[in-house]
C-alpha positions as CSV (number, residue, x, y, z in Angstrom):
1,M,3.0,15.5,-2.3
2,S,4.7,14.9,1.0
3,I,5.4,11.3,2.2
4,E,2.8,11.8,5.0
5,D,0.2,12.9,2.4
6,L,1.1,9.9,0.3
7,K,0.7,7.5,3.3
8,L,-2.7,9.0,4.1
9,E,-3.8,8.7,0.5
10,L,-2.7,5.1,0.3
11,K,-4.7,4.3,3.5
12,K,-7.8,5.9,2.0
13,H,-7.4,3.9,-1.3
14,I,-6.8,0.6,0.7
15,I,-9.9,1.2,2.8
16,K,-12.1,2.1,-0.2
17,E,-10.8,-0.6,-2.6
18,L,-10.8,-3.4,0.0
19,N,-14.2,-2.3,1.4
20,L,-12.8,-2.1,5.0
21,L,-15.9,-0.3,6.2
22,D,-15.0,-0.4,10.0
23,I,-11.5,1.0,9.5
24,E,-10.4,4.7,9.5
25,P,-7.1,5.9,8.0
26,E,-5.8,6.7,11.5
27,D,-6.5,3.0,12.5
28,I,-3.8,1.8,10.1
29,I,-0.3,2.1,11.7
30,D,2.4,3.1,9.1
31,E,5.0,0.6,10.2
32,E,2.7,-2.3,11.1
33,P,2.4,-5.3,8.8
34,L,-0.6,-5.2,6.5
35,F,-0.8,-9.0,6.4
36,V,-1.7,-11.6,9.1
37,E,-1.1,-9.4,12.2
38,G,-1.6,-5.7,11.9
39,L,-4.4,-5.1,9.4
40,G,-4.9,-8.8,8.8
41,L,-5.0,-8.8,5.0
42,D,-4.8,-12.1,3.1
43,S,-3.4,-13.2,-0.3
44,I,-6.5,-12.0,-2.2
45,D,-6.1,-8.6,-0.7
46,S,-2.5,-8.6,-1.9
47,L,-3.7,-8.7,-5.5
48,E,-5.9,-5.7,-4.7
49,L,-2.9,-3.8,-3.3
50,V,-1.0,-4.6,-6.6
51,V,-4.0,-3.1,-8.5
52,I,-4.0,0.0,-6.2
53,M,-0.3,0.6,-6.8
54,D,-0.8,0.4,-10.6
55,K,-4.2,2.1,-10.9
56,F,-3.4,5.1,-8.7
57,Y,0.4,5.5,-8.9
58,G,1.4,3.8,-12.1
59,V,3.7,1.5,-10.2
60,K,3.8,-2.1,-11.5
61,I,4.8,-5.0,-9.2
62,K,5.7,-8.0,-11.3
63,D,8.0,-10.0,-9.1
64,E,6.2,-11.9,-6.3
65,K,9.2,-11.9,-3.9
66,Q,9.7,-8.2,-4.4
67,G,6.0,-7.6,-4.0
68,R,6.0,-9.2,-0.6
69,K,8.6,-6.7,0.6
70,I,6.9,-3.7,-1.1
71,L,3.4,-4.5,0.3
72,E,4.6,-5.3,3.8
73,S,3.4,-2.0,5.3
74,I,2.2,1.5,4.5
75,N,5.8,2.7,5.0
76,T,7.2,0.2,2.5
77,M,4.5,0.9,-0.1
78,A,5.0,4.7,0.1
79,A,8.8,4.3,0.0
80,H,8.5,2.2,-3.2
81,I,6.2,4.7,-4.8
82,E,8.5,7.5,-4.1
83,K,11.5,5.5,-5.3
84,V,9.8,4.6,-8.6
85,K,8.4,8.1,-9.2
86,G,11.7,9.7,-8.3
87,A,13.5,7.5,-10.9
88,G,10.9,8.5,-13.5
89,N,11.7,12.2,-13.1
């Protein structure tokens, strides 16, 4: 899967799992923050993102400080998935 395909898939999972009914994948900008400004997610949504990473990609986020960096944007999430999956091969 290409990085662009991964980003699109991530956006679709986020929209579905967080019930963002008025949002389309193309509305989510890859480099924009997902929290506060940008998509405007909150701390409850961050827990859902952790679940998405585990459920769909087998990527566990255990450290809160690390999690903040990983879940910052679509770009950071996709990069982390690729890094973890690459290390597993």
